[in-house]
Jmol script that loads the backbone (N, CA, C; Angstrom):
load data "model"
ATOM      1  N   UNK A   1     199.351 110.230 161.038  1.00  0.00           N
ATOM      2  CA  UNK A   1     198.301 110.704 161.777  1.00  0.00           C
ATOM      3  C   UNK A   1     198.021 112.367 162.086  1.00  0.00           C
ATOM      4  N   UNK A   2     196.704 112.633 162.247  1.00  0.00           N
ATOM      5  CA  UNK A   2     196.340 113.380 162.055  1.00  0.00           C
ATOM      6  C   UNK A   2     196.382 114.585 163.600  1.00  0.00           C
ATOM      7  N   UNK A   3     196.758 115.976 162.621  1.00  0.00           N
ATOM      8  CA  UNK A   3     196.573 116.423 163.659  1.00  0.00           C
ATOM      9  C   UNK A   3     195.933 116.249 164.758  1.00  0.00           C
ATOM     10  N   UNK A   4     195.644 117.220 165.989  1.00  0.00           N
ATOM     11  CA  UNK A   4     194.400 116.872 166.627  1.00  0.00           C
ATOM     12  C   UNK A   4     194.455 119.102 166.965  1.00  0.00           C
ATOM     13  N   UNK A   5     193.568 119.707 167.255  1.00  0.00           N
ATOM     14  CA  UNK A   5     193.785 121.460 167.170  1.00  0.00           C
ATOM     15  C   UNK A   5     194.069 121.523 168.568  1.00  0.00           C
ATOM     16  N   UNK A   6     195.009 122.388 169.458  1.00  0.00           N
ATOM     17  CA  UNK A   6     195.174 123.005 170.409  1.00  0.00           C
ATOM     18  C   UNK A   6     194.382 124.478 170.270  1.00  0.00           C
ATOM     19  N   UNK A   7     194.490 123.715 171.834  1.00  0.00           N
ATOM     20  CA  UNK A   7     192.676 125.089 172.371  1.00  0.00           C
ATOM     21  C   UNK A   7     193.720 125.733 172.910  1.00  0.00           C
ATOM     22  N   UNK A   8     194.260 127.778 172.346  1.00  0.00           N
ATOM     23  CA  UNK A   8     194.504 129.109 173.304  1.00  0.00           C
ATOM     24  C   UNK A   8     194.184 129.579 173.844  1.00  0.00           C
ATOM     25  N   UNK A   9     194.352 129.364 175.082  1.00  0.00           N
ATOM     26  CA  UNK A   9     193.080 130.093 176.168  1.00  0.00           C
ATOM     27  C   UNK A   9     192.924 132.018 175.643  1.00  0.00           C
ATOM     28  N   UNK A  10     194.592 132.448 175.128  1.00  0.00           N
ATOM     29  CA  UNK A  10     195.065 133.436 175.150  1.00  0.00           C
ATOM     30  C   UNK A  10     194.332 133.905 173.865  1.00  0.00           C
ATOM     31  N   UNK A  11     194.472 133.257 173.156  1.00  0.00           N
ATOM     32  CA  UNK A  11     193.761 133.774 171.529  1.00  0.00           C
ATOM     33  C   UNK A  11     191.832 133.914 171.666  1.00  0.00           C
ATOM     34  N   UNK A  12     191.618 133.009 172.600  1.00  0.00           N
ATOM     35  CA  UNK A  12     190.088 132.274 172.716  1.00  0.00           C
ATOM     36  C   UNK A  12     189.957 133.868 173.382  1.00  0.00           C
ATOM     37  N   UNK A  13     190.788 134.823 174.612  1.00  0.00           N
ATOM     38  CA  UNK A  13     189.590 135.354 174.718  1.00  0.00           C
ATOM     39  C   UNK A  13     190.338 136.508 174.264  1.00  0.00           C
ATOM     40  N   UNK A  14     191.104 136.529 173.149  1.00  0.00           N
ATOM     41  CA  UNK A  14     191.047 138.510 172.079  1.00  0.00           C
ATOM     42  C   UNK A  14     189.615 138.156 171.256  1.00  0.00           C
ATOM     43  N   UNK A  15     189.313 136.845 171.027  1.00  0.00           N
ATOM     44  CA  UNK A  15     188.333 136.257 170.186  1.00  0.00           C
ATOM     45  C   UNK A  15     187.131 137.325 170.661  1.00  0.00           C
ATOM     46  N   UNK A  16     187.153 136.953 172.045  1.00  0.00           N
ATOM     47  CA  UNK A  16     185.701 136.855 172.055  1.00  0.00           C
ATOM     48  C   UNK A  16     185.770 138.292 172.827  1.00  0.00           C
ATOM     49  N   UNK A  17     187.319 139.350 173.012  1.00  0.00           N
ATOM     50  CA  UNK A  17     186.941 140.636 172.991  1.00  0.00           C
ATOM     51  C   UNK A  17     187.083 141.456 171.267  1.00  0.00           C
ATOM     52  N   UNK A  18     186.430 140.970 170.504  1.00  0.00           N
ATOM     53  CA  UNK A  18     186.663 141.517 168.991  1.00  0.00           C
ATOM     54  C   UNK A  18     185.256 141.350 169.140  1.00  0.00           C
ATOM     55  N   UNK A  19     184.595 139.427 169.266  1.00  0.00           N
ATOM     56  CA  UNK A  19     183.070 139.671 169.486  1.00  0.00           C
ATOM     57  C   UNK A  19     182.149 140.607 169.882  1.00  0.00           C
ATOM     58  N   UNK A  20     182.864 140.945 171.075  1.00  0.00           N
ATOM     59  CA  UNK A  20     182.383 142.142 172.312  1.00  0.00           C
ATOM     60  C   UNK A  20     182.364 143.818 171.859  1.00  0.00           C
ATOM     61  N   UNK A  21     183.652 143.610 171.555  1.00  0.00           N
ATOM     62  CA  UNK A  21     183.591 145.508 169.989  1.00  0.00           C
ATOM     63  C   UNK A  21     182.235 145.262 169.741  1.00  0.00           C
ATOM     64  N   UNK A  22     182.532 144.151 169.145  1.00  0.00           N
ATOM     65  CA  UNK A  22     181.787 143.803 167.371  1.00  0.00           C
ATOM     66  C   UNK A  22     179.963 144.097 168.068  1.00  0.00           C
ATOM     67  N   UNK A  23     180.091 143.677 168.842  1.00  0.00           N
ATOM     68  CA  UNK A  23     177.979 143.985 169.229  1.00  0.00           C
ATOM     69  C   UNK A  23     177.975 144.718 170.191  1.00  0.00           C
ATOM     70  N   UNK A  24     179.123 145.417 170.337  1.00  0.00           N
ATOM     71  CA  UNK A  24     179.527 146.481 170.709  1.00  0.00           C
ATOM     72  C   UNK A  24     178.787 147.072 172.634  1.00  0.00           C
ATOM     73  N   UNK A  25     178.653 145.721 173.254  1.00  0.00           N
ATOM     74  CA  UNK A  25     178.655 144.721 174.469  1.00  0.00           C
ATOM     75  C   UNK A  25     180.336 145.054 175.618  1.00  0.00           C
ATOM     76  N   UNK A  26     179.988 145.257 176.606  1.00  0.00           N
ATOM     77  CA  UNK A  26     180.829 145.766 177.758  1.00  0.00           C
ATOM     78  C   UNK A  26     180.312 144.198 178.267  1.00  0.00           C
ATOM     79  N   UNK A  27     181.416 144.663 179.293  1.00  0.00           N
ATOM     80  CA  UNK A  27     181.694 143.002 180.329  1.00  0.00           C
ATOM     81  C   UNK A  27     180.995 142.616 180.981  1.00  0.00           C
ATOM     82  N   UNK A  28     179.547 144.420 181.679  1.00  0.00           N
ATOM     83  CA  UNK A  28     178.677 144.012 182.563  1.00  0.00           C
ATOM     84  C   UNK A  28     177.705 143.639 181.938  1.00  0.00           C
ATOM     85  N   UNK A  29     177.589 143.781 180.889  1.00  0.00           N
ATOM     86  CA  UNK A  29     176.250 143.265 179.886  1.00  0.00           C
ATOM     87  C   UNK A  29     176.195 141.905 179.390  1.00  0.00           C
ATOM     88  N   UNK A  30     177.847 141.007 179.198  1.00  0.00           N
ATOM     89  CA  UNK A  30     177.767 139.711 178.856  1.00  0.00           C
ATOM     90  C   UNK A  30     178.401 138.959 180.664  1.00  0.00           C
ATOM     91  N   UNK A  31     178.271 140.263 182.359  1.00  0.00           N
ATOM     92  CA  UNK A  31     177.770 139.672 182.784  1.00  0.00           C
ATOM     93  C   UNK A  31     176.914 139.472 182.579  1.00  0.00           C
ATOM     94  N   UNK A  32     176.098 140.101 182.823  1.00  0.00           N
ATOM     95  CA  UNK A  32     174.147 140.334 182.548  1.00  0.00           C
ATOM     96  C   UNK A  32     173.905 139.426 181.686  1.00  0.00           C
ATOM     97  N   UNK A  33     173.974 138.326 181.366  1.00  0.00           N
ATOM     98  CA  UNK A  33     173.223 138.297 179.704  1.00  0.00           C
ATOM     99  C   UNK A  33     173.380 136.679 180.080  1.00  0.00           C
ATOM    100  N   UNK A  34     174.893 136.535 180.875  1.00  0.00           N
ATOM    101  CA  UNK A  34     175.350 134.934 181.505  1.00  0.00           C
ATOM    102  C   UNK A  34     174.790 134.866 183.181  1.00  0.00           C
ATOM    103  N   UNK A  35     174.049 135.901 183.420  1.00  0.00           N
ATOM    104  CA  UNK A  35     173.892 135.732 185.128  1.00  0.00           C
ATOM    105  C   UNK A  35     174.942 135.040 185.410  1.00  0.00           C
ATOM    106  N   UNK A  36     176.368 136.001 185.204  1.00  0.00           N
ATOM    107  CA  UNK A  36     177.475 135.714 186.480  1.00  0.00           C
ATOM    108  C   UNK A  36     177.284 136.667 187.479  1.00  0.00           C
ATOM    109  N   UNK A  37     177.841 135.808 189.154  1.00  0.00           N
ATOM    110  CA  UNK A  37     177.881 136.930 189.428  1.00  0.00           C
ATOM    111  C   UNK A  37     178.008 138.339 189.763  1.00  0.00           C
ATOM    112  N   UNK A  38     179.254 138.171 189.548  1.00  0.00           N
ATOM    113  CA  UNK A  38     180.797 139.042 189.516  1.00  0.00           C
ATOM    114  C   UNK A  38     181.749 139.064 188.306  1.00  0.00           C
ATOM    115  N   UNK A  39     181.785 139.772 187.751  1.00  0.00           N
ATOM    116  CA  UNK A  39     181.877 140.716 186.707  1.00  0.00           C
ATOM    117  C   UNK A  39     183.927 140.101 186.061  1.00  0.00           C
ATOM    118  N   UNK A  40     184.672 139.701 187.202  1.00  0.00           N
ATOM    119  CA  UNK A  40     185.903 138.655 186.934  1.00  0.00           C
ATOM    120  C   UNK A  40     186.302 137.742 186.401  1.00  0.00           C
ATOM    121  N   UNK A  41     185.324 136.441 186.661  1.00  0.00           N
ATOM    122  CA  UNK A  41     185.252 135.606 185.267  1.00  0.00           C
ATOM    123  C   UNK A  41     185.292 135.975 184.359  1.00  0.00           C
ATOM    124  N   UNK A  42     184.941 136.560 183.892  1.00  0.00           N
ATOM    125  CA  UNK A  42     184.445 137.110 181.899  1.00  0.00           C
ATOM    126  C   UNK A  42     185.811 137.900 181.938  1.00  0.00           C
ATOM    127  N   UNK A  43     186.576 138.516 182.982  1.00  0.00           N
ATOM    128  CA  UNK A  43     188.559 139.298 182.770  1.00  0.00           C
ATOM    129  C   UNK A  43     189.254 137.853 182.988  1.00  0.00           C
ATOM    130  N   UNK A  44     188.968 137.424 183.199  1.00  0.00           N
ATOM    131  CA  UNK A  44     190.024 135.769 183.176  1.00  0.00           C
ATOM    132  C   UNK A  44     189.725 135.720 182.587  1.00  0.00           C
ATOM    133  N   UNK A  45     188.440 135.305 181.355  1.00  0.00           N
ATOM    134  CA  UNK A  45     188.419 134.706 180.034  1.00  0.00           C
ATOM    135  C   UNK A  45     189.354 136.510 178.716  1.00  0.00           C
ATOM    136  N   UNK A  46     188.797 137.330 179.392  1.00  0.00           N
ATOM    137  CA  UNK A  46     189.557 138.076 178.323  1.00  0.00           C
ATOM    138  C   UNK A  46     191.674 137.869 177.973  1.00  0.00           C
ATOM    139  N   UNK A  47     191.705 137.652 179.128  1.00  0.00           N
ATOM    140  CA  UNK A  47     192.953 137.242 179.876  1.00  0.00           C
ATOM    141  C   UNK A  47     193.470 136.457 178.900  1.00  0.00           C
ATOM    142  N   UNK A  48     193.089 135.272 179.210  1.00  0.00           N
ATOM    143  CA  UNK A  48     193.278 133.591 178.808  1.00  0.00           C
ATOM    144  C   UNK A  48     194.250 133.485 180.131  1.00  0.00           C
ATOM    145  N   UNK A  49     193.626 133.503 180.763  1.00  0.00           N
ATOM    146  CA  UNK A  49     193.399 132.509 182.755  1.00  0.00           C
ATOM    147  C   UNK A  49     192.426 131.615 182.477  1.00  0.00           C
ATOM    148  N   UNK A  50     192.180 131.661 181.999  1.00  0.00           N
ATOM    149  CA  UNK A  50     191.128 130.376 182.108  1.00  0.00           C
ATOM    150  C   UNK A  50     189.828 130.914 180.997  1.00  0.00           C
ATOM    151  N   UNK A  51     189.396 129.619 180.485  1.00  0.00           N
ATOM    152  CA  UNK A  51     188.089 129.363 179.824  1.00  0.00           C
ATOM    153  C   UNK A  51     187.059 129.314 180.208  1.00  0.00           C
ATOM    154  N   UNK A  52     186.659 130.008 179.800  1.00  0.00           N
ATOM    155  CA  UNK A  52     184.516 129.742 179.950  1.00  0.00           C
ATOM    156  C   UNK A  52     184.085 128.046 179.864  1.00  0.00           C
ATOM    157  N   UNK A  53     183.146 127.571 180.964  1.00  0.00           N
ATOM    158  CA  UNK A  53     182.586 126.284 181.117  1.00  0.00           C
ATOM    159  C   UNK A  53     181.641 125.829 179.544  1.00  0.00           C
ATOM    160  N   UNK A  54     181.261 124.336 179.797  1.00  0.00           N
ATOM    161  CA  UNK A  54     180.536 124.940 178.934  1.00  0.00           C
ATOM    162  C   UNK A  54     179.350 125.339 178.317  1.00  0.00           C
ATOM    163  N   UNK A  55     178.685 125.490 179.547  1.00  0.00           N
ATOM    164  CA  UNK A  55     178.071 126.210 179.228  1.00  0.00           C
ATOM    165  C   UNK A  55     177.775 127.539 179.062  1.00  0.00           C
ATOM    166  N   UNK A  56     179.141 128.363 179.479  1.00  0.00           N
ATOM    167  CA  UNK A  56     178.873 129.175 179.022  1.00  0.00           C
ATOM    168  C   UNK A  56     179.539 129.698 177.524  1.00  0.00           C
ATOM    169  N   UNK A  57     179.936 128.541 176.922  1.00  0.00           N
ATOM    170  CA  UNK A  57     181.049 128.590 175.824  1.00  0.00           C
ATOM    171  C   UNK A  57     179.779 128.350 175.123  1.00  0.00           C
ATOM    172  N   UNK A  58     178.303 127.665 175.118  1.00  0.00           N
ATOM    173  CA  UNK A  58     177.213 127.451 174.648  1.00  0.00           C
ATOM    174  C   UNK A  58     176.922 128.418 174.560  1.00  0.00           C
ATOM    175  N   UNK A  59     176.599 129.333 175.997  1.00  0.00           N
ATOM    176  CA  UNK A  59     175.900 130.111 175.698  1.00  0.00           C
ATOM    177  C   UNK A  59     175.682 131.424 174.546  1.00  0.00           C
ATOM    178  N   UNK A  60     177.235 131.057 175.041  1.00  0.00           N
ATOM    179  CA  UNK A  60     177.750 132.852 174.653  1.00  0.00           C
ATOM    180  C   UNK A  60     178.349 132.140 172.018  1.00  0.00           C
ATOM    181  N   UNK A  61     178.315 130.765 171.718  1.00  0.00           N
ATOM    182  CA  UNK A  61     178.201 130.621 170.461  1.00  0.00           C
ATOM    183  C   UNK A  61     177.186 131.211 170.251  1.00  0.00           C
ATOM    184  N   UNK A  62     175.584 130.729 170.820  1.00  0.00           N
ATOM    185  CA  UNK A  62     174.827 130.600 170.452  1.00  0.00           C
ATOM    186  C   UNK A  62     174.250 132.483 170.085  1.00  0.00           C
ATOM    187  N   UNK A  63     175.292 133.152 171.512  1.00  0.00           N
ATOM    188  CA  UNK A  63     173.989 134.519 171.163  1.00  0.00           C
ATOM    189  C   UNK A  63     175.487 134.966 169.978  1.00  0.00           C
ATOM    190  N   UNK A  64     176.703 135.380 169.789  1.00  0.00           N
ATOM    191  CA  UNK A  64     177.612 135.417 168.837  1.00  0.00           C
ATOM    192  C   UNK A  64     176.545 134.924 167.478  1.00  0.00           C
ATOM    193  N   UNK A  65     176.018 133.990 168.001  1.00  0.00           N
ATOM    194  CA  UNK A  65     175.610 132.984 166.072  1.00  0.00           C
ATOM    195  C   UNK A  65     177.238 132.062 165.474  1.00  0.00           C
ATOM    196  N   UNK A  66     177.470 131.938 166.121  1.00  0.00           N
ATOM    197  CA  UNK A  66     178.801 131.429 165.671  1.00  0.00           C
ATOM    198  C   UNK A  66     178.960 130.022 166.458  1.00  0.00           C
ATOM    199  N   UNK A  67     180.110 128.981 165.361  1.00  0.00           N
ATOM    200  CA  UNK A  67     180.067 127.623 165.655  1.00  0.00           C
ATOM    201  C   UNK A  67     180.875 127.746 166.509  1.00  0.00           C
ATOM    202  N   UNK A  68     181.097 126.419 167.478  1.00  0.00           N
ATOM    203  CA  UNK A  68     182.070 126.348 169.222  1.00  0.00           C
ATOM    204  C   UNK A  68     183.422 126.241 168.258  1.00  0.00           C
ATOM    205  N   UNK A  69     183.321 125.572 167.071  1.00  0.00           N
ATOM    206  CA  UNK A  69     184.890 126.056 166.127  1.00  0.00           C
ATOM    207  C   UNK A  69     185.399 126.556 166.203  1.00  0.00           C
ATOM    208  N   UNK A  70     184.094 127.851 165.550  1.00  0.00           N
ATOM    209  CA  UNK A  70     185.077 129.203 164.823  1.00  0.00           C
ATOM    210  C   UNK A  70     185.593 129.977 166.037  1.00  0.00           C
ATOM    211  N   UNK A  71     184.893 129.594 167.974  1.00  0.00           N
ATOM    212  CA  UNK A  71     184.270 130.629 169.139  1.00  0.00           C
ATOM    213  C   UNK A  71     186.296 130.349 169.118  1.00  0.00           C
ATOM    214  N   UNK A  72     186.219 128.639 169.309  1.00  0.00           N
ATOM    215  CA  UNK A  72     188.295 128.203 170.370  1.00  0.00           C
ATOM    216  C   UNK A  72     188.800 128.321 168.996  1.00  0.00           C
ATOM    217  N   UNK A  73     188.589 128.444 167.303  1.00  0.00           N
ATOM    218  CA  UNK A  73     189.712 127.633 166.574  1.00  0.00           C
ATOM    219  C   UNK A  73     189.759 129.015 165.720  1.00  0.00           C
ATOM    220  N   UNK A  74     188.864 129.687 165.846  1.00  0.00           N
ATOM    221  CA  UNK A  74     189.383 131.250 164.692  1.00  0.00           C
ATOM    222  C   UNK A  74     188.014 130.628 163.218  1.00  0.00           C
ATOM    223  N   UNK A  75     187.813 129.443 162.998  1.00  0.00           N
ATOM    224  CA  UNK A  75     186.844 128.540 161.668  1.00  0.00           C
ATOM    225  C   UNK A  75     186.066 127.434 162.621  1.00  0.00           C
ATOM    226  N   UNK A  76     185.058 127.820 161.794  1.00  0.00           N
ATOM    227  CA  UNK A  76     184.431 126.586 161.274  1.00  0.00           C
ATOM    228  C   UNK A  76     184.675 125.021 161.581  1.00  0.00           C
ATOM    229  N   UNK A  77     185.720 125.313 160.360  1.00  0.00           N
ATOM    230  CA  UNK A  77     186.407 124.032 159.555  1.00  0.00           C
ATOM    231  C   UNK A  77     187.752 123.796 159.981  1.00  0.00           C
ATOM    232  N   UNK A  78     187.733 123.114 160.826  1.00  0.00           N
ATOM    233  CA  UNK A  78     189.108 122.059 161.378  1.00  0.00           C
ATOM    234  C   UNK A  78     189.557 121.275 160.351  1.00  0.00           C
ATOM    235  N   UNK A  79     191.219 121.888 160.537  1.00  0.00           N
ATOM    236  CA  UNK A  79     192.373 121.178 159.795  1.00  0.00           C
ATOM    237  C   UNK A  79     193.220 120.363 159.836  1.00  0.00           C
TER     238      UNK A  79
END
end "model"
wireframe off; spacefill off
backbone 0.3
color backbone group
């Protein structure tokens, strides 16, 4: 039986922080980009307390030009 990937919200937060740093984006920039009413949502993502909803996940992947797999698991190919 094949092992299914496990989603780690802390690792996703680290990846998001890294992507933001590469693009020199602030939390406020991302808040505006995603049309969020407050920045707390993003801080929760960065801390691994919660994860982006599917629509925000898709928008983030489009903005950073990465696949969903890469965003969630750190690579575009699951093993």
